[in-house]
C-alpha positions as CSV (number, residue, x, y, z in Angstrom):
1,M,-65.4,-6.7,2.8
2,T,-66.9,-5.8,6.3
3,S,-69.0,-7.9,8.6
4,A,-72.5,-6.8,9.6
5,G,-72.6,-6.1,13.6
6,P,-75.3,-6.3,15.6
7,A,-76.3,-2.7,15.4
8,T,-76.2,-2.9,11.6
9,L,-78.5,-6.0,10.9
10,D,-81.4,-3.6,12.2
11,A,-82.3,-1.9,8.7
12,L,-82.4,-5.7,7.1
13,T,-84.1,-7.4,9.9
14,A,-86.7,-4.7,9.9
15,A,-87.3,-5.1,6.0
16,V,-87.5,-9.3,5.6
17,S,-90.4,-11.1,7.5
18,D,-87.9,-14.3,8.6
19,W,-84.7,-14.2,9.4
20,S,-82.5,-15.8,12.1
21,T,-79.3,-15.0,13.7
22,D,-79.6,-18.2,16.2
23,A,-76.2,-20.1,16.0
24,A,-77.8,-23.5,15.1
25,D,-80.0,-21.9,12.5
26,V,-77.0,-20.3,10.6
27,A,-75.0,-23.2,10.8
28,G,-77.7,-25.6,9.4
29,A,-78.0,-22.9,6.3
30,A,-73.8,-22.4,5.8
31,G,-73.3,-25.8,4.2
32,D,-74.5,-27.8,1.1
33,R,-74.3,-31.7,0.0
34,S,-70.6,-31.4,-1.0
35,G,-69.1,-32.2,2.4
36,L,-66.8,-28.5,2.0
37,L,-66.4,-26.9,5.7
38,P,-67.9,-23.4,5.9
39,D,-64.9,-21.0,7.1
40,G,-66.6,-19.7,10.1
41,A,-70.0,-18.8,10.8
42,P,-72.6,-16.4,8.6
43,R,-73.8,-13.7,10.6
44,I,-77.7,-13.9,9.5
45,V,-79.9,-16.2,7.2
46,V,-82.8,-14.4,5.5
47,R,-85.6,-17.0,4.1
48,A,-87.0,-14.5,1.8
49,R,-90.9,-14.7,1.2
50,S,-91.1,-12.1,-1.9
51,V,-89.0,-10.6,-4.5
52,A,-88.9,-7.5,-2.6
53,E,-87.5,-9.1,0.7
54,V,-84.9,-10.3,-1.9
55,Q,-84.2,-6.8,-3.1
56,A,-84.1,-5.2,0.1
57,T,-81.4,-8.0,1.2
58,V,-79.5,-7.5,-1.5
59,R,-79.6,-3.9,-1.5
60,F,-78.5,-3.8,2.1
61,A,-75.7,-6.5,1.3
62,A,-74.5,-3.8,-1.4
63,E,-75.0,-0.7,0.8
64,H,-72.7,-2.6,3.7
65,G,-70.2,-4.4,1.4
66,I,-71.5,-7.8,2.9
67,P,-70.8,-10.8,1.1
68,I,-74.7,-12.7,0.2
69,V,-74.8,-16.3,-0.5
70,T,-77.9,-17.4,-2.3
71,R,-79.4,-21.3,-1.5
72,G,-82.2,-23.3,-2.3
73,A,-82.3,-26.8,-0.7
74,G,-78.6,-27.0,0.0
75,S,-77.9,-29.8,-2.3
76,G,-75.2,-28.8,-4.3
77,L,-71.9,-30.8,-4.5
78,A,-69.5,-28.6,-5.8
79,G,-69.5,-26.2,-2.6
80,G,-71.2,-23.5,-4.2
81,A,-74.1,-22.6,-1.6
82,V,-71.0,-22.5,1.2
83,A,-71.0,-19.6,3.8
84,A,-68.1,-18.1,5.3
85,E,-67.9,-15.8,8.5
86,G,-69.8,-12.8,8.6
87,Q,-71.7,-13.4,5.2
88,I,-75.5,-13.2,4.8
89,V,-77.5,-16.4,3.6
90,L,-80.4,-15.7,1.2
91,D,-82.6,-18.6,1.4
92,L,-84.7,-18.9,-1.7
93,S,-86.6,-21.9,-0.7
94,Q,-89.7,-20.5,0.3
95,L,-90.5,-18.7,-3.0
96,D,-91.7,-21.9,-4.1
97,R,-95.3,-21.1,-6.3
98,I,-95.9,-22.5,-9.8
99,V,-97.4,-19.5,-11.0
100,E,-98.6,-21.0,-14.1
101,V,-98.8,-24.0,-16.5
102,R,-99.6,-22.8,-20.2
103,V,-100.2,-25.8,-22.0
104,V,-100.8,-24.3,-25.6
105,D,-97.2,-22.2,-25.1
106,Q,-95.6,-25.5,-23.5
107,V,-94.3,-23.4,-20.8
108,A,-94.5,-23.0,-16.8
109,V,-93.6,-20.0,-14.9
110,V,-92.1,-20.5,-11.3
111,E,-90.2,-19.5,-8.9
112,P,-86.8,-20.7,-7.7
113,G,-87.9,-22.7,-4.4
114,V,-90.1,-25.0,-6.7
115,V,-88.8,-28.4,-6.2
116,T,-87.9,-29.9,-9.4
117,A,-89.4,-33.2,-9.1
118,D,-93.0,-31.1,-8.1
119,L,-92.6,-29.0,-11.6
120,E,-92.4,-32.5,-13.3
121,A,-95.9,-33.2,-11.4
122,A,-97.8,-30.4,-12.4
123,A,-96.7,-30.8,-16.0
124,R,-97.7,-34.1,-16.3
125,Q,-101.3,-33.2,-15.1
126,H,-101.6,-31.2,-18.4
127,G,-99.8,-34.3,-20.6
128,L,-96.7,-32.3,-20.5
129,F,-93.1,-33.0,-18.9
130,Y,-90.0,-31.0,-17.7
131,A,-87.3,-32.3,-19.6
132,P,-84.1,-32.0,-17.1
133,D,-84.1,-34.8,-14.4
134,P,-81.2,-34.7,-12.1
135,G,-80.6,-37.0,-9.6
136,S,-81.6,-35.1,-6.7
137,V,-84.9,-34.4,-8.5
138,G,-87.1,-35.3,-5.5
139,I,-85.3,-32.2,-3.1
140,S,-83.4,-30.1,-5.6
141,T,-85.1,-26.7,-6.8
142,I,-85.3,-25.1,-9.9
143,G,-83.3,-22.0,-8.7
144,G,-80.4,-24.2,-7.7
145,N,-80.8,-26.5,-11.2
146,I,-80.5,-23.0,-12.9
147,A,-77.6,-21.7,-10.9
148,T,-75.1,-25.1,-11.5
149,N,-76.8,-25.5,-15.1
150,A,-78.1,-29.4,-14.1
151,G,-78.3,-32.1,-16.2
152,G,-79.9,-35.5,-15.3
153,L,-80.9,-39.1,-16.5
154,R,-82.6,-37.6,-19.6
155,G,-79.8,-35.4,-20.6
156,A,-79.1,-37.5,-23.4
157,K,-81.9,-36.9,-25.3
158,Y,-83.3,-34.0,-24.0
159,G,-80.0,-31.7,-22.7
160,V,-79.7,-29.7,-19.6
161,T,-81.1,-27.0,-18.1
162,R,-80.0,-24.0,-20.0
163,D,-81.9,-25.8,-22.8
164,A,-85.3,-25.6,-20.8
165,V,-84.8,-22.4,-19.7
166,L,-86.5,-19.1,-21.9
167,A,-86.4,-16.0,-19.3
168,L,-85.5,-15.4,-16.1
169,D,-86.2,-12.6,-13.2
170,V,-83.0,-11.5,-12.2
171,V,-82.1,-9.6,-9.3
172,L,-78.7,-7.5,-9.6
173,A,-76.1,-6.8,-7.4
174,D,-77.8,-3.4,-6.6
175,G,-80.7,-4.8,-6.1
176,D,-82.4,-3.9,-9.2
177,L,-84.9,-6.6,-11.0
178,I,-84.4,-7.3,-14.6
179,R,-85.9,-9.9,-16.8
180,V,-83.5,-11.6,-19.3
181,G,-84.9,-13.9,-22.2
182,S,-88.2,-14.5,-24.0
183,E,-91.2,-16.4,-23.5
184,T,-91.9,-17.5,-26.7
185,T,-89.9,-20.3,-28.4
186,K,-87.8,-18.2,-30.6
187,G,-86.5,-15.0,-29.4
188,V,-82.8,-13.7,-30.6
189,T,-83.0,-10.1,-29.7
190,G,-79.6,-8.7,-28.2
191,Y,-77.2,-11.1,-26.3
192,D,-78.2,-14.4,-24.9
193,L,-77.9,-12.8,-21.2
194,A,-80.7,-15.6,-20.2
195,G,-78.2,-18.3,-20.8
196,L,-75.5,-16.1,-19.1
197,F,-76.9,-16.5,-15.8
198,V,-77.7,-20.2,-16.2
199,G,-75.0,-22.0,-14.5
200,S,-73.3,-18.5,-12.9
201,E,-74.1,-19.8,-9.6
202,G,-75.5,-16.9,-8.1
203,T,-72.3,-15.1,-9.0
204,L,-73.5,-12.8,-11.3
205,G,-77.1,-11.9,-10.2
206,I,-79.9,-14.2,-8.2
207,V,-82.7,-16.0,-10.1
208,V,-86.3,-15.0,-8.6
209,G,-88.2,-16.5,-11.5
210,A,-88.0,-18.3,-14.4
211,T,-90.2,-19.4,-17.6
212,V,-89.2,-23.0,-18.4
213,R,-90.1,-25.2,-21.5
214,L,-92.1,-28.0,-21.2
215,L,-92.6,-31.0,-23.5
216,P,-95.4,-33.2,-24.7
217,V,-95.5,-36.8,-22.9
218,Q,-94.5,-39.3,-25.6
219,A,-97.3,-42.2,-25.9
220,E,-94.7,-44.7,-26.3
221,T,-91.6,-45.2,-24.3
222,A,-89.7,-48.7,-24.1
223,S,-86.6,-49.9,-21.7
224,L,-84.0,-52.5,-21.5
225,A,-81.4,-53.6,-18.8
226,G,-78.1,-54.8,-19.8
227,W,-75.6,-57.3,-17.5
228,F,-71.9,-56.8,-18.5
229,P,-68.8,-58.5,-17.2
230,E,-67.1,-55.3,-16.4
231,L,-68.0,-51.6,-16.8
232,T,-66.1,-51.0,-19.4
233,D,-68.0,-53.4,-21.7
234,A,-70.7,-51.5,-21.0
235,A,-68.9,-48.7,-21.8
236,R,-67.9,-50.3,-25.4
237,A,-71.7,-51.1,-25.7
238,V,-72.5,-47.6,-25.1
239,E,-70.0,-46.4,-28.0
240,A,-71.6,-49.3,-30.3
241,I,-75.2,-47.6,-29.7
242,G,-73.9,-44.3,-30.8
243,R,-73.1,-45.7,-33.9
244,T,-76.7,-46.6,-34.7
245,G,-78.2,-43.5,-34.7
246,V,-80.4,-43.9,-32.2
247,R,-80.9,-40.7,-29.5
248,P,-81.5,-42.5,-26.4
249,T,-83.6,-40.7,-23.9
250,V,-82.1,-42.4,-20.9
251,L,-78.4,-44.4,-21.1
252,E,-77.2,-44.8,-17.9
253,I,-74.3,-47.2,-17.0
254,V,-73.4,-48.5,-13.0
255,D,-70.2,-50.6,-12.2
256,A,-69.9,-53.7,-9.8
257,A,-69.1,-51.9,-6.6
258,T,-72.2,-49.4,-7.1
259,L,-74.5,-52.6,-7.7
260,A,-73.2,-54.4,-4.5
261,A,-73.9,-51.3,-2.4
262,I,-77.4,-50.6,-3.7
263,D,-77.9,-54.8,-3.2
264,A,-76.6,-53.8,0.7
265,G,-78.1,-50.6,1.0
266,F,-82.0,-51.3,-0.6
267,G,-82.4,-55.4,-0.4
268,T,-82.0,-55.6,-4.2
269,A,-80.0,-58.3,-6.2
270,F,-78.3,-56.7,-8.8
271,R,-74.7,-57.3,-8.7
272,E,-75.4,-61.3,-8.8
273,R,-76.4,-60.5,-12.3
274,G,-72.9,-59.1,-13.8
275,G,-70.3,-56.8,-13.1
276,A,-72.1,-53.7,-14.7
277,F,-75.4,-53.1,-15.5
278,L,-76.9,-50.7,-18.6
279,L,-80.1,-49.0,-18.4
280,A,-81.3,-47.6,-21.7
281,Q,-84.9,-46.0,-22.5
282,T,-86.1,-44.7,-25.7
283,D,-89.3,-42.6,-26.2
284,G,-91.7,-41.4,-29.2
285,S,-93.3,-43.0,-31.9
286,G,-90.6,-45.9,-32.9
287,A,-89.7,-46.4,-29.2
288,A,-90.1,-50.5,-29.5
289,I,-87.6,-50.6,-32.6
290,D,-85.3,-47.6,-31.0
291,I,-84.9,-50.0,-28.3
292,G,-84.7,-53.1,-30.4
293,R,-81.6,-51.4,-32.2
294,I,-80.1,-50.3,-28.9
295,A,-80.1,-53.9,-27.9
296,D,-78.6,-55.5,-31.0
297,A,-75.9,-52.8,-30.4
298,A,-74.9,-53.8,-27.0
299,R,-75.6,-57.6,-26.9
300,P,-72.0,-58.1,-28.5
301,Y,-70.2,-57.0,-25.1
302,A,-73.0,-58.3,-23.0
303,T,-74.0,-61.5,-20.5
304,A,-77.5,-60.6,-20.8
305,V,-80.1,-57.9,-22.3
306,E,-83.5,-57.7,-21.4
307,V,-86.3,-55.3,-23.2
308,A,-88.5,-54.6,-20.2
309,E,-92.0,-55.0,-21.5
310,D,-93.6,-54.3,-18.0
311,E,-93.7,-50.3,-17.3
312,L,-94.0,-50.6,-13.7
313,L,-90.4,-52.7,-14.1
314,A,-88.9,-50.3,-16.2
315,A,-89.8,-47.8,-13.5
316,D,-88.2,-50.0,-11.1
317,L,-84.9,-50.0,-13.1
318,L,-85.1,-46.2,-12.8
319,A,-85.4,-46.0,-9.8
320,A,-82.8,-48.4,-8.8
321,R,-80.4,-46.4,-10.7
322,R,-81.3,-43.1,-8.8
323,L,-80.4,-45.2,-5.5
324,A,-76.8,-45.4,-6.7
325,L,-75.3,-42.7,-4.7
326,P,-77.5,-42.7,-1.6
327,A,-76.2,-46.3,-1.4
328,I,-72.7,-45.3,-1.9
329,E,-73.1,-42.4,0.9
330,R,-74.4,-45.3,3.2
331,L,-70.8,-46.8,3.7
332,G,-69.0,-43.6,4.4
333,R,-67.4,-40.4,3.7
334,V,-67.5,-39.8,-0.1
335,L,-65.9,-37.6,-2.7
336,I,-68.5,-37.0,-5.3
337,E,-66.5,-36.2,-8.6
338,D,-68.5,-35.2,-11.9
339,I,-66.4,-35.0,-15.2
340,A,-67.5,-35.1,-19.0
341,V,-66.0,-36.7,-21.8
342,P,-66.5,-37.5,-25.4
343,R,-68.7,-40.9,-26.0
344,S,-65.6,-42.0,-28.2
345,R,-63.7,-41.8,-24.7
346,L,-65.9,-43.3,-22.4
347,A,-64.2,-46.7,-22.3
348,E,-60.9,-45.4,-22.1
349,T,-61.8,-42.5,-19.4
350,I,-63.4,-45.7,-17.2
351,H,-60.4,-47.6,-17.6
352,A,-58.1,-44.9,-16.5
353,V,-60.4,-44.2,-13.6
354,Q,-60.2,-47.7,-12.3
355,A,-56.5,-47.6,-12.7
356,I,-56.1,-44.2,-10.6
357,G,-58.4,-45.8,-7.8
358,E,-55.4,-48.9,-7.9
359,R,-52.8,-46.5,-8.5
360,H,-53.8,-44.4,-5.0
361,D,-55.2,-47.2,-3.2
362,V,-58.6,-45.8,-2.6
363,R,-61.9,-47.1,-3.6
364,I,-64.0,-45.6,-6.6
365,F,-67.4,-46.3,-7.4
366,V,-68.3,-45.3,-11.3
367,F,-71.7,-44.7,-12.8
368,A,-72.5,-42.7,-15.4
369,H,-74.8,-40.6,-17.5
370,A,-73.3,-42.4,-20.4
371,G,-75.5,-41.1,-23.1
372,D,-73.7,-37.6,-22.7
373,G,-70.6,-38.9,-21.5
374,N,-70.9,-37.3,-17.9
375,V,-69.4,-39.9,-15.6
376,H,-69.5,-40.1,-11.7
377,P,-66.7,-41.2,-9.9
378,I,-67.3,-41.5,-6.1
379,I,-64.0,-41.6,-4.3
380,L,-64.9,-43.6,-1.0
381,V,-63.1,-42.3,2.4
382,P,-64.7,-44.4,5.2
383,D,-62.3,-43.7,7.7
384,S,-62.1,-39.6,7.3
385,P,-64.4,-37.6,9.7
386,E,-67.1,-35.4,7.8
387,D,-65.4,-32.6,9.3
388,G,-61.9,-33.5,9.0
389,P,-59.8,-32.6,6.0
390,I,-60.0,-34.8,2.7
391,P,-57.1,-37.4,3.1
392,A,-54.1,-36.8,0.7
393,A,-54.6,-40.2,-1.4
394,A,-58.3,-39.3,-2.2
395,A,-57.5,-35.6,-2.9
396,A,-54.7,-36.9,-5.7
397,A,-57.1,-39.5,-7.1
398,A,-59.9,-36.6,-7.7
399,D,-56.9,-34.1,-9.3
400,D,-55.8,-37.2,-11.6
401,I,-59.4,-37.7,-12.5
402,F,-60.0,-34.0,-13.3
403,A,-56.5,-34.0,-15.3
404,L,-57.7,-37.4,-17.2
405,A,-61.1,-35.4,-18.1
406,L,-58.8,-32.6,-19.5
407,A,-56.4,-35.0,-21.1
408,V,-59.3,-36.5,-23.6
409,G,-60.7,-33.2,-24.4
410,G,-63.5,-33.5,-21.7
411,T,-64.3,-30.8,-18.5
412,V,-63.9,-31.1,-15.2
413,T,-67.4,-30.5,-14.3
414,G,-70.4,-31.9,-16.3
415,E,-73.6,-30.8,-14.3
416,H,-72.4,-30.2,-10.6
417,G,-70.9,-26.9,-11.2
418,V,-67.5,-25.4,-9.9
419,G,-68.2,-24.3,-6.9
420,A,-65.5,-23.7,-4.9
421,L,-64.4,-27.3,-5.3
422,K,-62.8,-26.9,-8.7
423,R,-62.2,-23.2,-9.2
424,A,-58.4,-24.0,-9.9
425,W,-59.2,-26.9,-12.5
426,A,-62.0,-24.9,-14.1
427,A,-59.4,-22.2,-14.8
428,R,-56.8,-24.7,-16.0
429,E,-59.8,-25.7,-18.7
430,V,-60.8,-22.5,-19.7
431,G,-57.6,-20.8,-19.9
432,P,-56.4,-17.6,-19.1
433,R,-58.1,-15.1,-21.8
434,A,-61.3,-16.9,-21.6
435,A,-60.7,-16.3,-17.6
436,R,-59.8,-12.6,-18.2
437,I,-63.0,-12.3,-20.0
438,A,-65.3,-14.1,-17.4
439,D,-63.9,-12.1,-14.5
440,G,-64.6,-9.0,-16.9
441,I,-68.5,-9.7,-16.7
442,K,-68.6,-10.3,-13.2
443,A,-67.0,-7.2,-12.4
444,L,-69.5,-5.4,-14.7
445,L,-72.1,-7.3,-12.7
446,D,-71.1,-7.2,-9.5
447,P,-68.4,-4.6,-9.4
448,H,-67.9,-4.6,-5.5
449,G,-67.7,-8.6,-5.3
450,I,-70.5,-9.4,-2.9
451,L,-72.4,-11.8,-4.9
452,N,-71.3,-15.6,-3.6
453,P,-67.6,-14.4,-3.8
454,G,-65.1,-17.5,-4.3
455,K,-67.2,-19.3,-6.3
456,A,-67.5,-20.4,-10.3
457,I,-64.6,-18.3,-11.5
């Protein structure tokens, strides 16, 4: 790869309307929320305002052999949008139109810079909703969600981003624009290329448009809050809930340390209620019956189970759960980990994570999208500067957590993606033969390796 010198940027800057080589602008666009430090400074940031500008940027990068890193809100947690020395940063946040909401078809056509919460709000105006709801719903973009196959709190019932994507407009590594997938609910013509691009972290192509599935808002919802002596008790309750046959919309658990952090940061009083918290929600015509069955399954493990009759109270409980990560981040530098395990191994996994923290003498906060086995162990390293190396004990704890996930039949990332931080563990998970197949797909779609190199595979 070569870096673009000042003279070679002329053709690019002439083709786009919003760009900067200012050191502060470029530095601000070079990282994401992962805390991974860029290796040097990118050469330029281009803020595309049209698909044509995306194509022009990619064609320039292809012609000059310059790596290009695509970003949206920069809310990623695995280093997938971190750019390095001499690279081009392509910012798609200005492509933020909700092109249309088609009520009869129950789909929305959107650009990649649309904030997830804005799409949800637009759908709600028509009695519909967009099911994926990552914790960063208020800031993350649809393009970033597609890049990482983001999940969220409603994943237990409604799945992840891939389940909501019907069709994609993608700019390939040579600048050509293709459409993959189908705007119909059914469509099995050819290989599932739309599914291939979802979760590819910008390494196979750049998503510039999406048709996504919307669902009708359910007339009835029900919620409950459960309090437990320990997080492992809450995890055992989750396993018992799994045996009821009820499929909750939301099923979340939070440990005592995280509850205390939320209390300290936001003035709540959750920790005094117990050593762990469980939030469950159901929807549909049988919501009340289903929440009752969940309550019955949880009670043998709980100190208290309360069904929330008030919708505002239920909304407050959900909002409190979304405060978990921000509350921990107020305490210092964190490593935000993301594994998923079979639900039948959830209690075992949480117990083992707690033991890992004790073994390495590091504080690990734990909360989980328990309904789909997605566990977030958050390692706190308060005395470590953000621009410094990760302390050895914290790095060793993270490695042990990844090894644990694989040992119980899980995965090293449930929703954050591989990015630059988990490539070695991803290779261990998928195995050498599957990795060679992935490398072959990458070589076919990006033969010169300019699309987000060093990420995902």
